[in-house]
Biopython code that builds the backbone (N, CA, C, O; Angstrom):
import numpy as np
from Bio.PDB.StructureBuilder import StructureBuilder

atoms = [
    (1, "UNK", "N", (183.382, 141.391, 81.618)),
    (1, "UNK", "CA", (183.597, 140.632, 80.857)),
    (1, "UNK", "C", (182.009, 140.397, 80.064)),
    (1, "UNK", "O", (181.043, 140.014, 80.724)),
    (2, "UNK", "N", (181.939, 140.605, 78.985)),
    (2, "UNK", "CA", (180.745, 140.595, 77.752)),
    (2, "UNK", "C", (179.627, 139.383, 77.852)),
    (2, "UNK", "O", (180.011, 138.496, 77.090)),
    (3, "UNK", "N", (178.211, 138.944, 78.591)),
    (3, "UNK", "CA", (177.555, 138.212, 78.745)),
    (3, "UNK", "C", (176.922, 137.819, 77.124)),
    (3, "UNK", "O", (176.800, 138.513, 76.115)),
    (4, "UNK", "N", (176.578, 136.292, 77.430)),
    (4, "UNK", "CA", (176.121, 135.873, 76.418)),
    (4, "UNK", "C", (174.529, 135.592, 75.998)),
    (4, "UNK", "O", (173.887, 134.904, 76.792)),
    (5, "UNK", "N", (174.065, 135.927, 75.175)),
    (5, "UNK", "CA", (172.844, 134.866, 75.347)),
    (5, "UNK", "C", (172.507, 133.471, 75.608)),
    (5, "UNK", "O", (172.936, 132.494, 74.994)),
    (6, "UNK", "N", (171.662, 133.486, 76.625)),
    (6, "UNK", "CA", (171.375, 131.668, 76.521)),
    (6, "UNK", "C", (171.640, 131.025, 75.203)),
    (6, "UNK", "O", (172.720, 130.499, 74.933)),
    (7, "UNK", "N", (170.568, 131.085, 74.349)),
    (7, "UNK", "CA", (170.807, 130.895, 73.243)),
    (7, "UNK", "C", (172.015, 130.643, 72.266)),
    (7, "UNK", "O", (172.245, 129.537, 71.775)),
    (8, "UNK", "N", (172.709, 131.692, 72.047)),
    (8, "UNK", "CA", (174.298, 131.337, 71.647)),
    (8, "UNK", "C", (174.898, 130.674, 72.465)),
    (8, "UNK", "O", (175.577, 129.896, 71.795)),
    (9, "UNK", "N", (175.114, 130.452, 73.741)),
    (9, "UNK", "CA", (176.104, 129.510, 74.411)),
    (9, "UNK", "C", (175.192, 128.022, 74.350)),
    (9, "UNK", "O", (175.687, 127.198, 75.120)),
    (10, "UNK", "N", (174.183, 127.587, 73.735)),
    (10, "UNK", "CA", (173.348, 126.507, 73.185)),
    (10, "UNK", "C", (174.197, 126.321, 72.065)),
    (10, "UNK", "O", (174.904, 125.323, 71.927)),
    (11, "UNK", "N", (174.133, 127.398, 71.147)),
    (11, "UNK", "CA", (174.237, 126.792, 69.971)),
    (11, "UNK", "C", (176.070, 126.900, 69.878)),
    (11, "UNK", "O", (176.616, 126.687, 68.796)),
    (12, "UNK", "N", (176.626, 127.133, 70.718)),
    (12, "UNK", "CA", (178.550, 127.429, 70.058)),
    (12, "UNK", "C", (178.404, 126.382, 71.457)),
    (12, "UNK", "O", (179.551, 125.996, 71.679)),
    (13, "UNK", "N", (177.644, 125.892, 72.282)),
    (13, "UNK", "CA", (178.168, 124.348, 72.848)),
    (13, "UNK", "C", (177.634, 123.387, 71.587)),
    (13, "UNK", "O", (178.442, 122.596, 71.100)),
    (14, "UNK", "N", (176.409, 123.449, 71.114)),
    (14, "UNK", "CA", (176.457, 122.058, 70.289)),
    (14, "UNK", "C", (177.498, 122.065, 68.892)),
    (14, "UNK", "O", (177.893, 121.102, 68.233)),
    (15, "UNK", "N", (177.770, 123.509, 68.719)),
    (15, "UNK", "CA", (178.724, 123.370, 67.477)),
    (15, "UNK", "C", (180.467, 122.567, 67.945)),
    (15, "UNK", "O", (181.087, 121.673, 67.367)),
    (16, "UNK", "N", (180.802, 123.345, 69.176)),
    (16, "UNK", "CA", (182.057, 122.302, 69.891)),
    (16, "UNK", "C", (182.062, 121.088, 69.917)),
    (16, "UNK", "O", (183.033, 120.399, 69.602)),
    (17, "UNK", "N", (180.771, 120.591, 70.366)),
    (17, "UNK", "CA", (180.513, 119.470, 70.960)),
    (17, "UNK", "C", (180.999, 118.409, 69.123)),
    (17, "UNK", "O", (181.972, 117.721, 68.813)),
    (18, "UNK", "N", (179.950, 118.744, 68.506)),
    (18, "UNK", "CA", (179.948, 118.089, 67.271)),
    (18, "UNK", "C", (181.369, 118.398, 65.977)),
    (18, "UNK", "O", (181.697, 117.778, 64.965)),
    (19, "UNK", "N", (181.885, 119.579, 66.613)),
    (19, "UNK", "CA", (183.337, 119.619, 66.059)),
    (19, "UNK", "C", (184.391, 118.771, 66.886)),
    (19, "UNK", "O", (185.529, 118.604, 66.447)),
    (20, "UNK", "N", (184.073, 118.366, 67.810)),
    (20, "UNK", "CA", (185.073, 117.256, 68.816)),
    (20, "UNK", "C", (185.043, 116.160, 68.410)),
    (20, "UNK", "O", (186.118, 115.561, 68.363)),
    (21, "UNK", "N", (183.411, 115.250, 67.817)),
    (21, "UNK", "CA", (183.374, 114.436, 66.958)),
    (21, "UNK", "C", (184.085, 114.244, 65.969)),
    (21, "UNK", "O", (184.667, 113.199, 65.680)),
    (22, "UNK", "N", (184.078, 115.413, 65.295)),
    (22, "UNK", "CA", (184.683, 115.555, 63.800)),
    (22, "UNK", "C", (186.080, 115.538, 63.707)),
    (22, "UNK", "O", (186.600, 114.940, 62.765)),
    (23, "UNK", "N", (186.887, 116.211, 64.701)),
    (23, "UNK", "CA", (188.101, 116.111, 64.996)),
    (23, "UNK", "C", (188.311, 114.567, 65.324)),
    (23, "UNK", "O", (189.266, 114.128, 64.684)),
    (24, "UNK", "N", (187.628, 113.506, 66.226)),
    (24, "UNK", "CA", (187.789, 112.514, 66.375)),
    (24, "UNK", "C", (187.760, 111.043, 65.406)),
    (24, "UNK", "O", (188.251, 109.926, 65.570)),
    (25, "UNK", "N", (186.892, 111.696, 64.291)),
    (25, "UNK", "CA", (187.296, 110.791, 62.898)),
    (25, "UNK", "C", (188.259, 111.175, 62.621)),
    (25, "UNK", "O", (189.133, 110.322, 62.460)),
    (26, "UNK", "N", (188.568, 112.360, 62.452)),
    (26, "UNK", "CA", (189.889, 112.740, 61.511)),
    (26, "UNK", "C", (190.948, 111.747, 62.571)),
    (26, "UNK", "O", (190.893, 110.564, 62.233)),
    (27, "UNK", "N", (191.563, 111.915, 63.357)),
    (27, "UNK", "CA", (192.399, 111.161, 64.266)),
    (27, "UNK", "C", (191.988, 110.045, 64.163)),
    (27, "UNK", "O", (192.072, 109.566, 65.294)),
    (28, "UNK", "N", (191.332, 108.855, 63.068)),
    (28, "UNK", "CA", (191.159, 107.862, 63.302)),
    (28, "UNK", "C", (191.473, 107.856, 62.046)),
    (28, "UNK", "O", (190.747, 107.156, 61.340)),
    (29, "UNK", "N", (192.309, 108.404, 61.546)),
    (29, "UNK", "CA", (192.815, 108.238, 60.135)),
    (29, "UNK", "C", (194.111, 107.932, 59.826)),
    (29, "UNK", "O", (194.665, 107.774, 58.738)),
    (30, "UNK", "N", (194.616, 107.855, 61.257)),
    (30, "UNK", "CA", (196.145, 108.248, 61.170)),
    (30, "UNK", "C", (196.150, 107.244, 62.587)),
    (30, "UNK", "O", (195.402, 107.041, 63.543)),
    (31, "UNK", "N", (197.508, 106.745, 62.076)),
    (31, "UNK", "CA", (197.822, 105.811, 63.294)),
    (31, "UNK", "C", (198.359, 105.919, 64.617)),
    (31, "UNK", "O", (199.443, 106.495, 64.534)),
    (32, "UNK", "N", (197.994, 105.524, 66.186)),
    (32, "UNK", "CA", (197.741, 105.800, 67.284)),
    (32, "UNK", "C", (199.394, 106.470, 67.012)),
    (32, "UNK", "O", (200.218, 106.368, 66.103)),
    (33, "UNK", "N", (199.340, 107.183, 68.320)),
    (33, "UNK", "CA", (200.181, 108.131, 68.834)),
    (33, "UNK", "C", (201.304, 109.015, 67.990)),
    (33, "UNK", "O", (202.271, 109.623, 68.449)),
    (34, "UNK", "N", (200.693, 108.845, 66.058)),
    (34, "UNK", "CA", (201.645, 109.991, 65.815)),
    (34, "UNK", "C", (201.498, 111.192, 65.870)),
    (34, "UNK", "O", (200.380, 111.473, 66.302)),
    (35, "UNK", "N", (202.307, 112.328, 65.558)),
    (35, "UNK", "CA", (202.029, 113.775, 65.509)),
    (35, "UNK", "C", (200.776, 113.913, 65.319)),
    (35, "UNK", "O", (200.082, 114.060, 66.325)),
    (36, "UNK", "N", (199.987, 113.905, 63.703)),
    (36, "UNK", "CA", (198.607, 114.097, 63.525)),
    (36, "UNK", "C", (197.823, 113.695, 64.564)),
    (36, "UNK", "O", (197.269, 114.453, 65.361)),
    (37, "UNK", "N", (197.760, 112.151, 64.558)),
    (37, "UNK", "CA", (196.448, 111.490, 65.301)),
    (37, "UNK", "C", (196.780, 112.556, 66.904)),
    (37, "UNK", "O", (195.828, 113.269, 67.223)),
    (38, "UNK", "N", (197.861, 112.622, 67.684)),
    (38, "UNK", "CA", (198.074, 113.350, 69.006)),
    (38, "UNK", "C", (197.059, 114.537, 68.404)),
    (38, "UNK", "O", (195.853, 114.612, 68.638)),
    (39, "UNK", "N", (197.922, 115.531, 67.491)),
    (39, "UNK", "CA", (196.845, 116.765, 66.941)),
    (39, "UNK", "C", (195.518, 116.614, 67.044)),
    (39, "UNK", "O", (194.819, 117.152, 67.903)),
    (40, "UNK", "N", (195.229, 116.048, 66.372)),
    (40, "UNK", "CA", (193.543, 115.686, 66.487)),
    (40, "UNK", "C", (193.012, 115.557, 67.895)),
    (40, "UNK", "O", (192.147, 116.310, 68.343)),
    (41, "UNK", "N", (193.497, 114.695, 68.485)),
    (41, "UNK", "CA", (192.955, 114.278, 69.763)),
    (41, "UNK", "C", (193.341, 114.983, 70.510)),
    (41, "UNK", "O", (192.985, 114.577, 71.616)),
    (42, "UNK", "N", (194.276, 116.462, 70.640)),
    (42, "UNK", "CA", (194.483, 117.754, 71.567)),
    (42, "UNK", "C", (193.252, 118.708, 71.065)),
    (42, "UNK", "O", (192.515, 119.451, 71.713)),
    (43, "UNK", "N", (193.305, 118.404, 69.641)),
    (43, "UNK", "CA", (191.718, 119.361, 69.410)),
    (43, "UNK", "C", (190.461, 118.781, 70.120)),
    (43, "UNK", "O", (189.673, 119.303, 70.909)),
    (44, "UNK", "N", (190.511, 117.864, 69.727)),
    (44, "UNK", "CA", (189.383, 117.283, 70.282)),
    (44, "UNK", "C", (188.906, 117.556, 71.657)),
    (44, "UNK", "O", (187.841, 118.121, 71.906)),
    (45, "UNK", "N", (190.220, 116.885, 73.022)),
    (45, "UNK", "CA", (189.539, 117.384, 73.583)),
    (45, "UNK", "C", (189.443, 118.875, 74.607)),
    (45, "UNK", "O", (189.094, 118.978, 75.783)),
    (46, "UNK", "N", (190.004, 120.157, 73.412)),
    (46, "UNK", "CA", (190.171, 121.394, 73.927)),
    (46, "UNK", "C", (188.832, 121.612, 73.803)),
    (46, "UNK", "O", (188.209, 122.129, 74.731)),
    (47, "UNK", "N", (187.957, 121.080, 72.124)),
    (47, "UNK", "CA", (186.511, 121.426, 72.138)),
    (47, "UNK", "C", (185.470, 120.618, 72.868)),
    (47, "UNK", "O", (184.285, 120.905, 73.039)),
    (48, "UNK", "N", (185.999, 119.771, 73.186)),
    (48, "UNK", "CA", (185.258, 118.740, 74.875)),
    (48, "UNK", "C", (185.298, 119.747, 75.602)),
    (48, "UNK", "O", (184.333, 120.501, 75.470)),
    (49, "UNK", "N", (186.101, 120.053, 76.360)),
    (49, "UNK", "CA", (186.722, 121.054, 77.485)),
    (49, "UNK", "C", (185.562, 122.060, 77.508)),
    (49, "UNK", "O", (184.620, 122.078, 78.301)),
    (50, "UNK", "N", (185.885, 123.149, 76.177)),
    (50, "UNK", "CA", (185.259, 124.157, 75.957)),
    (50, "UNK", "C", (183.517, 123.686, 76.059)),
    (50, "UNK", "O", (182.780, 124.482, 76.640)),
    (51, "UNK", "N", (183.035, 122.672, 75.609)),
    (51, "UNK", "CA", (181.701, 122.252, 75.277)),
    (51, "UNK", "C", (181.073, 122.138, 76.711)),
    (51, "UNK", "O", (179.929, 122.330, 77.121)),
    (52, "UNK", "N", (182.316, 121.729, 77.365)),
    (52, "UNK", "CA", (181.701, 120.820, 79.029)),
    (52, "UNK", "C", (181.694, 122.187, 79.424)),
    (52, "UNK", "O", (180.552, 122.643, 79.489)),
    (53, "UNK", "N", (182.870, 123.220, 79.791)),
    (53, "UNK", "CA", (182.117, 124.133, 80.162)),
    (53, "UNK", "C", (181.210, 125.586, 79.864)),
    (53, "UNK", "O", (181.045, 126.675, 80.414)),
    (54, "UNK", "N", (180.832, 125.008, 78.873)),
    (54, "UNK", "CA", (179.896, 125.993, 78.177)),
    (54, "UNK", "C", (178.499, 125.407, 78.848)),
    (54, "UNK", "O", (177.693, 126.146, 79.414)),
    (55, "UNK", "N", (178.286, 123.679, 78.678)),
    (55, "UNK", "CA", (177.172, 123.534, 79.462)),
    (55, "UNK", "C", (176.827, 123.605, 80.707)),
    (55, "UNK", "O", (175.636, 123.823, 80.932)),
    (56, "UNK", "N", (177.539, 123.482, 81.580)),
    (56, "UNK", "CA", (177.511, 123.638, 82.600)),
    (56, "UNK", "C", (176.835, 125.416, 83.067)),
    (56, "UNK", "O", (176.103, 125.785, 83.985)),
    (57, "UNK", "N", (177.489, 126.136, 81.968)),
    (57, "UNK", "CA", (176.291, 127.461, 81.531)),
    (57, "UNK", "C", (175.037, 127.420, 81.938)),
    (57, "UNK", "O", (174.352, 127.822, 82.878)),
    (58, "UNK", "N", (174.900, 126.623, 80.640)),
    (58, "UNK", "CA", (173.409, 126.344, 79.810)),
    (58, "UNK", "C", (172.421, 126.058, 80.793)),
    (58, "UNK", "O", (171.292, 126.544, 80.855)),
    (59, "UNK", "N", (173.097, 124.988, 81.775)),
    (59, "UNK", "CA", (172.175, 124.374, 82.312)),
    (59, "UNK", "C", (171.468, 125.200, 83.490)),
    (59, "UNK", "O", (170.464, 124.851, 84.112)),
    (60, "UNK", "N", (172.332, 126.552, 83.685)),
    (60, "UNK", "CA", (171.604, 127.369, 84.673)),
    (60, "UNK", "C", (170.267, 128.216, 84.234)),
    (60, "UNK", "O", (169.478, 128.889, 84.897)),
    (61, "UNK", "N", (170.352, 127.882, 82.753)),
    (61, "UNK", "CA", (169.262, 129.214, 81.887)),
    (61, "UNK", "C", (168.099, 127.166, 81.399)),
    (61, "UNK", "O", (167.164, 127.212, 80.599)),
    (62, "UNK", "N", (168.310, 126.457, 81.748)),
    (62, "UNK", "CA", (167.482, 125.754, 80.855)),
    (62, "UNK", "C", (167.386, 124.201, 81.775)),
    (62, "UNK", "O", (168.383, 123.539, 82.062)),
    (63, "UNK", "N", (166.144, 123.870, 82.094)),
    (63, "UNK", "CA", (165.733, 122.577, 82.359)),
    (63, "UNK", "C", (166.990, 121.469, 81.895)),
    (63, "UNK", "O", (167.532, 121.569, 80.794)),
    (64, "UNK", "N", (167.283, 120.648, 82.669)),
    (64, "UNK", "CA", (168.456, 119.624, 82.066)),
    (64, "UNK", "C", (167.755, 118.748, 81.393)),
    (64, "UNK", "O", (168.230, 118.225, 80.385)),
    (65, "UNK", "N", (166.167, 118.366, 81.974)),
    (65, "UNK", "CA", (165.272, 117.168, 80.691)),
    (65, "UNK", "C", (165.140, 117.494, 79.486)),
    (65, "UNK", "O", (165.054, 116.729, 78.526)),
    (66, "UNK", "N", (165.112, 118.938, 79.487)),
    (66, "UNK", "CA", (164.592, 119.797, 77.740)),
    (66, "UNK", "C", (165.891, 119.946, 76.866)),
    (66, "UNK", "O", (166.032, 119.629, 75.685)),
    (67, "UNK", "N", (166.973, 120.604, 77.883)),
    (67, "UNK", "CA", (168.379, 121.083, 77.027)),
    (67, "UNK", "C", (169.027, 119.943, 76.871)),
    (67, "UNK", "O", (168.702, 119.687, 75.712)),
    (68, "UNK", "N", (169.498, 119.344, 77.101)),
    (68, "UNK", "CA", (170.015, 117.954, 76.928)),
    (68, "UNK", "C", (169.542, 116.874, 75.560)),
    (68, "UNK", "O", (170.233, 116.362, 74.680)),
    (69, "UNK", "N", (168.194, 116.814, 75.815)),
    (69, "UNK", "CA", (167.846, 115.665, 74.069)),
    (69, "UNK", "C", (167.769, 116.954, 73.368)),
    (69, "UNK", "O", (167.594, 116.820, 72.157)),
    (70, "UNK", "N", (167.831, 117.900, 73.695)),
    (70, "UNK", "CA", (167.708, 119.153, 72.235)),
    (70, "UNK", "C", (169.011, 119.169, 72.040)),
    (70, "UNK", "O", (169.040, 119.405, 70.832)),
    (71, "UNK", "N", (170.415, 119.063, 72.468)),
    (71, "UNK", "CA", (171.342, 119.398, 72.260)),
    (71, "UNK", "C", (172.008, 118.389, 71.283)),
    (71, "UNK", "O", (172.738, 118.608, 70.315)),
    (72, "UNK", "N", (171.433, 116.924, 71.944)),
    (72, "UNK", "CA", (172.049, 115.602, 71.916)),
    (72, "UNK", "C", (171.822, 115.433, 70.346)),
    (72, "UNK", "O", (172.739, 115.109, 69.592)),
    (73, "UNK", "N", (170.316, 115.718, 69.856)),
    (73, "UNK", "CA", (169.538, 115.599, 68.552)),
    (73, "UNK", "C", (170.113, 116.141, 67.914)),
    (73, "UNK", "O", (170.454, 115.563, 66.882)),
    (74, "UNK", "N", (170.658, 117.830, 68.166)),
    (74, "UNK", "CA", (171.323, 118.813, 67.286)),
    (74, "UNK", "C", (172.512, 118.459, 66.543)),
    (74, "UNK", "O", (172.829, 118.597, 65.362)),
    (75, "UNK", "N", (173.309, 117.770, 67.960)),
    (75, "UNK", "CA", (174.329, 117.653, 67.530)),
    (75, "UNK", "C", (174.662, 116.313, 66.486)),
    (75, "UNK", "O", (175.569, 116.329, 65.654)),
    (76, "UNK", "N", (173.962, 115.445, 66.658)),
    (76, "UNK", "CA", (173.692, 114.009, 66.198)),
    (76, "UNK", "C", (173.357, 114.570, 63.960)),
    (76, "UNK", "O", (173.589, 113.958, 62.918)),
    (77, "UNK", "N", (172.904, 115.611, 64.186)),
    (77, "UNK", "CA", (171.917, 116.178, 63.219)),
    (77, "UNK", "C", (173.395, 116.926, 62.482)),
    (77, "UNK", "O", (173.355, 117.110, 61.266)),
    (78, "UNK", "N", (174.281, 117.214, 63.019)),
    (78, "UNK", "CA", (175.289, 118.231, 62.757)),
    (78, "UNK", "C", (176.576, 117.080, 62.237)),
    (78, "UNK", "O", (177.441, 117.477, 61.456)),
    (79, "UNK", "N", (176.584, 115.467, 62.824)),
    (79, "UNK", "CA", (177.639, 115.613, 63.130)),
    (79, "UNK", "C", (177.108, 114.432, 61.390)),
    (79, "UNK", "O", (177.861, 114.442, 60.417)),
    (80, "UNK", "N", (175.935, 113.682, 61.387)),
    (80, "UNK", "CA", (175.146, 113.425, 60.256)),
    (80, "UNK", "C", (175.496, 114.475, 58.718)),
    (80, "UNK", "O", (175.605, 113.964, 57.604)),
    (81, "UNK", "N", (175.599, 115.660, 58.924)),
    (81, "UNK", "CA", (175.684, 116.785, 57.263)),
    (81, "UNK", "C", (176.733, 116.482, 57.183)),
    (81, "UNK", "O", (177.054, 116.086, 56.062)),
    (82, "UNK", "N", (178.114, 116.488, 58.542)),
    (82, "UNK", "CA", (179.621, 116.143, 58.099)),
    (82, "UNK", "C", (179.406, 114.689, 57.540)),
    (82, "UNK", "O", (179.639, 114.802, 56.337)),
    (83, "UNK", "N", (179.075, 113.362, 57.808)),
    (83, "UNK", "CA", (179.502, 112.397, 57.480)),
    (83, "UNK", "C", (178.624, 112.940, 55.614)),
    (83, "UNK", "O", (179.136, 112.831, 54.499)),
    (84, "UNK", "N", (177.491, 113.386, 55.915)),
    (84, "UNK", "CA", (177.308, 112.852, 54.272)),
    (84, "UNK", "C", (178.288, 113.859, 53.649)),
    (84, "UNK", "O", (178.645, 113.250, 52.641)),
    (85, "UNK", "N", (178.698, 114.603, 53.647)),
    (85, "UNK", "CA", (179.715, 115.724, 53.379)),
    (85, "UNK", "C", (180.904, 115.132, 53.166)),
    (85, "UNK", "O", (181.541, 115.798, 52.350)),
    (86, "UNK", "N", (181.581, 114.029, 53.588)),
    (86, "UNK", "CA", (182.722, 113.559, 53.277)),
    (86, "UNK", "C", (182.346, 112.245, 52.914)),
    (86, "UNK", "O", (183.149, 111.401, 53.311)),
    (87, "UNK", "N", (181.324, 111.785, 52.250)),
    (87, "UNK", "CA", (180.539, 110.555, 51.514)),
    (87, "UNK", "C", (180.191, 109.228, 52.593)),
    (87, "UNK", "O", (180.507, 108.111, 52.181)),
    (88, "UNK", "N", (179.670, 109.315, 53.696)),
    (88, "UNK", "CA", (179.365, 108.622, 54.263)),
    (88, "UNK", "C", (177.805, 108.190, 54.216)),
    (88, "UNK", "O", (177.025, 109.124, 54.029)),
    (89, "UNK", "N", (177.398, 107.247, 54.321)),
    (89, "UNK", "CA", (175.948, 107.256, 53.386)),
    (89, "UNK", "C", (174.937, 106.715, 54.906)),
    (89, "UNK", "O", (175.464, 106.095, 55.830)),
    (90, "UNK", "N", (173.602, 107.063, 54.892)),
    (90, "UNK", "CA", (172.588, 107.070, 55.809)),
    (90, "UNK", "C", (171.703, 106.524, 55.094)),
    (90, "UNK", "O", (171.243, 107.027, 54.069)),
    (91, "UNK", "N", (171.297, 105.151, 55.696)),
    (91, "UNK", "CA", (170.112, 104.690, 54.984)),
    (91, "UNK", "C", (168.633, 105.277, 55.488)),
    (91, "UNK", "O", (168.540, 106.225, 56.267)),
    (92, "UNK", "N", (167.663, 104.675, 55.008)),
    (92, "UNK", "CA", (166.245, 104.950, 55.023)),
    (92, "UNK", "C", (166.054, 105.141, 57.020)),
    (92, "UNK", "O", (165.866, 106.105, 57.762)),
    (93, "UNK", "N", (166.210, 103.831, 57.204)),
    (93, "UNK", "CA", (166.446, 104.121, 58.942)),
    (93, "UNK", "C", (166.848, 105.011, 59.541)),
    (93, "UNK", "O", (166.066, 105.717, 60.177)),
    (94, "UNK", "N", (168.297, 105.273, 59.523)),
    (94, "UNK", "CA", (168.557, 106.429, 59.739)),
    (94, "UNK", "C", (168.132, 107.379, 59.664)),
    (94, "UNK", "O", (168.196, 108.151, 60.621)),
    (95, "UNK", "N", (167.437, 107.770, 58.341)),
    (95, "UNK", "CA", (166.929, 109.123, 58.290)),
    (95, "UNK", "C", (165.375, 109.374, 58.759)),
    (95, "UNK", "O", (164.690, 110.336, 59.107)),
    (96, "UNK", "N", (165.190, 107.782, 58.545)),
    (96, "UNK", "CA", (163.751, 108.299, 59.615)),
    (96, "UNK", "C", (164.344, 108.581, 61.454)),
    (96, "UNK", "O", (164.043, 109.485, 62.235)),
    (97, "UNK", "N", (165.048, 107.664, 61.589)),
    (97, "UNK", "CA", (165.687, 107.936, 63.084)),
    (97, "UNK", "C", (165.663, 109.448, 63.180)),
    (97, "UNK", "O", (164.824, 109.905, 63.955)),
    (98, "UNK", "N", (166.607, 110.493, 62.386)),
    (98, "UNK", "CA", (166.870, 111.582, 62.417)),
    (98, "UNK", "C", (165.350, 112.357, 62.744)),
    (98, "UNK", "O", (165.032, 112.970, 63.763)),
    (99, "UNK", "N", (164.710, 112.153, 61.764)),
    (99, "UNK", "CA", (163.162, 112.481, 61.931)),
    (99, "UNK", "C", (162.452, 112.701, 63.065)),
    (99, "UNK", "O", (161.872, 113.665, 63.564)),
    (100, "UNK", "N", (162.710, 111.174, 63.443)),
    (100, "UNK", "CA", (161.924, 110.863, 65.193)),
    (100, "UNK", "C", (162.766, 111.871, 65.808)),
    (100, "UNK", "O", (162.056, 112.543, 66.556)),
    (101, "UNK", "N", (163.660, 112.168, 65.816)),
    (101, "UNK", "CA", (164.316, 112.692, 67.157)),
    (101, "UNK", "C", (164.256, 114.657, 67.223)),
    (101, "UNK", "O", (164.330, 115.457, 68.155)),
    (102, "UNK", "N", (164.096, 114.797, 65.800)),
    (102, "UNK", "CA", (163.593, 116.626, 65.394)),
    (102, "UNK", "C", (162.357, 116.271, 66.110)),
    (102, "UNK", "O", (162.363, 116.525, 67.315)),
    (103, "UNK", "N", (161.288, 115.730, 65.608)),
    (103, "UNK", "CA", (160.219, 115.524, 66.075)),
    (103, "UNK", "C", (159.794, 115.951, 67.498)),
    (103, "UNK", "O", (159.222, 116.900, 68.033)),
    (104, "UNK", "N", (160.441, 114.609, 67.891)),
    (104, "UNK", "CA", (160.859, 114.621, 69.648)),
    (104, "UNK", "C", (161.093, 115.973, 69.902)),
    (104, "UNK", "O", (160.210, 116.717, 70.329)),
    (105, "UNK", "N", (162.320, 116.359, 69.647)),
    (105, "UNK", "CA", (162.951, 117.808, 70.355)),
    (105, "UNK", "C", (161.860, 119.030, 70.584)),
    (105, "UNK", "O", (161.601, 119.796, 71.513)),
    (106, "UNK", "N", (161.240, 118.755, 68.936)),
    (106, "UNK", "CA", (159.695, 119.807, 69.148)),
    (106, "UNK", "C", (159.004, 119.758, 70.028)),
    (106, "UNK", "O", (158.825, 120.799, 70.659)),
    (107, "UNK", "N", (158.373, 118.622, 70.412)),
    (107, "UNK", "CA", (157.523, 118.237, 71.212)),
    (107, "UNK", "C", (157.747, 118.557, 72.518)),
    (107, "UNK", "O", (156.953, 119.204, 73.200)),
    (108, "UNK", "N", (159.251, 117.947, 73.058)),
    (108, "UNK", "CA", (159.656, 118.642, 74.071)),
    (108, "UNK", "C", (159.851, 119.788, 74.563)),
    (108, "UNK", "O", (159.846, 119.993, 75.777)),
    (109, "UNK", "N", (160.016, 120.532, 73.828)),
    (109, "UNK", "CA", (160.724, 122.248, 73.513)),
    (109, "UNK", "C", (159.023, 122.783, 73.406)),
    (109, "UNK", "O", (159.178, 123.743, 74.161)),
    (110, "UNK", "N", (158.163, 122.828, 73.186)),
    (110, "UNK", "CA", (156.919, 123.025, 72.908)),
    (110, "UNK", "C", (156.155, 123.154, 74.175)),
    (110, "UNK", "O", (154.940, 123.347, 74.147)),
]
sb = StructureBuilder()
sb.init_structure("model")
sb.init_model(0)
sb.init_chain("A")
sb.init_seg("    ")
for serial, (resi, resn, name, xyz) in enumerate(atoms, 1):
    if name == "N":
        sb.init_residue(resn, " ", resi, " ")
    sb.init_atom(name, np.array(xyz, "f"), 0.0, 1.0, " ", f" {name:<3s}", serial, name[0])
structure = sb.get_structure()
């Protein structure tokens, strides 16, 4: 079996969690229990499952108190970029909060 670098695992873990959030947002645009809603929910569940499995492997390589906040802020940043791409607006407080999160991750990881 091919092994991946821990950093690549982290990147995929971040991407799969952010992707699941985007899929949930897409599901929210449909009536509950309709075919499109079920499809988006199923894909989101699969994405979260993969993320969860990857995270269990990631924790073998990184301290929980460092990797959890780093991954969480990265996921928030990606979801925010998606939101901007689809026309959602962020205000100054939101932008400052994201900036503080990025600074916090720098401080935690350095």
